[in-house]
N, C-alpha and C positions, 0 to 999 in steps of 0.2 A: 904503757906503751900499745902491749898486747891485747890490752881492754877494749880500747881507741879503734885495733884492726879489726877488733872483732865486730863491735860495733858497727864501725862502719859495711864493713862485710854484707853485714847480714839488712844495713838499711836498704844497701844496695840492689837487698835480693826479693826485698820486700817491693820494692821502688816496681820490678819489671814486674810483679806479677802482678801484682795490678794493678798497670800496663797491658798486659795479657789476658785477665779477663775483662779490662773494655771495650779492648780492642773486637773480646769475640761477643760480646753481647752490641757493641756500635754494628756488626759486621751483621749479625739477626733481622738490623730495619733499615739494611740499605738494599734496592733491590738488583741485583748484579745483570747484567745486557749477557747473555753469554752467546755463540757463535749461535744456536737452536734457536733465543730469540730472535734472531736477529732481519732470520728469515722468515719465522712465524708473522711478522710484521710487516712484512715489503708485500707490499702487491701485488698477485699472481697473478700478470695478463695475455689471455691465448695468445695465437696464431689466428690474422682474420681472417674469412673463411669467403674473400669472393663472389655475390654470383658474375656471372656474364652471359649478355642476355646477347645470342647474336639473330642478324632479321634472317629472312626467307629472297628469296628468287623476288628484283624488284622490288628487295627491300628500300628501309635507308633508314636517315637521321634520327624520322619520325614516328619506325614502325609503335618503340616501344614506348613512346613519351607519353601516355596517361598512365603507363601499369606501374614502370620507376617517378615520377610522379605521386604514384601514394605511396607508392613502399615508402618513398625519402620521410614524404610528412608525420607516416605514419610514428616513423623513430628518427630524428632530428640526429639527436643526439648518436646513435649508435651507424647511420647509416650515412654515404654522400653518393653522390653519383658521375661518374666520372667516363671519359668520351673520348677510345683512340677508332679513328681511322685508318686505313689500310689504304694505305697509296697501291695504284693499279702496277709499282716496279715493286710492293711492299714492304715501302718503310712507313712506317706509324707515324704515329703523328698527337701530339695527347699533348695540355696542357700540368706543369709539375703541378704548380700549385691548386690545383682539386685535387692530390694524389694528398689523400687520410690514411691515418692506421686506426680501423676504423669498426670498428666488429662485422657488421653488414659491407663493405663496398659492391655501390653495384657497377656494374662497367658493361658500358655499352655501346658492342662493336656499329664499326658501320665499316662495305666495305666499296669503298669509290667503285669498281667495277661491280655488280652487281647479277653481273648477268655467267661472271665465269662460272670455272666447270669446280663438278665438286673437289678434283685431287686439287685441286688450284690454290681454292679455301679454307683445303685446308692445311698447307702450304703455311697459308695465312693467320689461318688460327691455334694454330703450334709454333708459331712468333707472338699472334696475343700473348697466349695462356704460356709463354716459358719469358714474356714482358711484367705480367699482373703476378708470377710468382719470382720477381722477382722484388718489384714496389711494394708487392703488400708480405713482403717474409716469407712464404706461406707452399706446403704441398697443398694443397686440398685448394675447391673448386666447388658450383655452384655452374647448374649450366643453365640457361631457358631460352630454350631455338625457334622459333614460329616455319613453316612450312619447311623447305629447301636449309635453310640452318639444323633442321634434327636430323636431316643428313648428315650433312659436316659435320655437327658434332656427336654424332654417332659410331664415323671414322674416326675421329681423333678414340674414341674414350675403346675401341675396337686396335688400332693400331700404335698406340700409347699404354696399353693398361701394364703392360712389363718394364715401361723407359721410366728408367729415377729422373730423369731430365724433366719433363711434365707434371704438371701437379692431377691428380690424381679427381677422379671426378666422386664429392656423394653421392647430390641429388641432384639428376638428368631434367626436367619438363621437355613435353613437344606440345607446339600444338597446326596441328594440320599437316603435320609431317606426309609425306607419301612417301611414308617402306616404303610399298612396292609399285612406287608408280603412282603417276597424278592419271588425269581424264585426259588432257590436252594431248594429239598429237601433231604436230604443228612445231618442224626441231629449226631454226633460227637461230641460234647459240649454244655454244655448250651448256650452256646450264639448263638446253633445254630438251638440250641431247638428253642428261643424266637424268632428269628424272624419265624419264617413258620407261616404263613398265617393264624389264626383262633387260633394260641396259652393262652394260660392261661392267659400271659402280654399282650399280642398285646388285648385280648377282656376287661379283664380290663382295657386298658387305654385306647379306648372306649364308657366301660359304663359310664367312668368318664366324657366324653369330656365337662358337660354345666360344672363343674368345673375349666375350661381353661379362665384361668382372661382376656375379651375382653380389657383389659388394656395393655396387649400383640404385639408387634409390628409384624410380621411372615409374611419370606421370605423362602417359596422353590421353591430351585432347580433344576434339572435335569438333568440328561442327556439323550437324542438323542438318542443315541448307545446305553443307558447299556445295557446288555445281564443281568443284576443281578435281577434289579432295576425298575418297571417299571414307566411310568409318574403316571399312578391312583395315586400309590404305594404310588411313592413322596410326593404329592399332599394333600394324603388325609390331614394334618390342616385343608382345608376347611373346614370339617365334625366339626370344635373344633370350628373354629371362622371367620367372616367375616372381620376377625384386617389381610388380611396377600394380598399376592403378588406372584403370583407365574410363573416361568419362566426357559429355558425348554435350554437347550445349546448344543455344535456341541463336545459330549463330554461324555467318555464311563461312566463306575463306576468309577476305582480309579483313572480318571486324572482327571475328575471335579474341583476338590478342587491348581491344576494348573494352569489351565487357563484364562489365565488375562483378559478378559473378565469379569469370572466368580467371579478375585478381585475383575475387578472396580464395581462391580454389590453390588458387594456386603459391600466393601466399603461405596461408596453413601448411602448405607442404612443405612450405621451404624454412616453416619455422620451426616448426612441427621433426 
């Protein structure tokens, strides 16, 4: 009886040993998915960096139409165009179904009151930027601005540089923006008053130029045939930052954003 008992114990031990060995061999051929493997296999999608287009005095929906269509057609898979209209009471109007989580959203801003003061446009711009930050879950934007839009955008960059409620500007393009004022002398509305050389708002912006972040990449373009804004005024941000490129093009004040050479130069600047 004791012999049978010993044999039974021995058989059980051998079976257990064989099971352990087989288990080890089987594990060697398996691919175990560890937490690290899971993280490595997931696609990491970075936050979009929208480019916000701001028109100038008397500008409108068609100001950046050519440029926007050009950029969209170059990269349909990674961009889309969203128009945000700002009504005179500050209400933002846009089509929710046009908002897509793409890499390079193109945001066209339209001020229905295109004769408003810089300070009023700034309030509207701040509201637009907060909305863009929420829609795209981003903390950074680029800005392309024509004429007066560049003044409003400059004030936005300075006034919100230390305010975490607003997205920060990575790249900033101005097209014939009268940073030092324009040549027109008649004043019939708040916008024209603000665009005069030495106006209160232009003086305020200039006096706060040391608050312009050095991290912002700036490209200022101007038209060599511009009868409204001098090259010196359009290159005015050189007094604000050393991180700036300036370039002249064979354009007048209204045609600069339609020029294929300008469109290509701005695109290269934004993509690089």
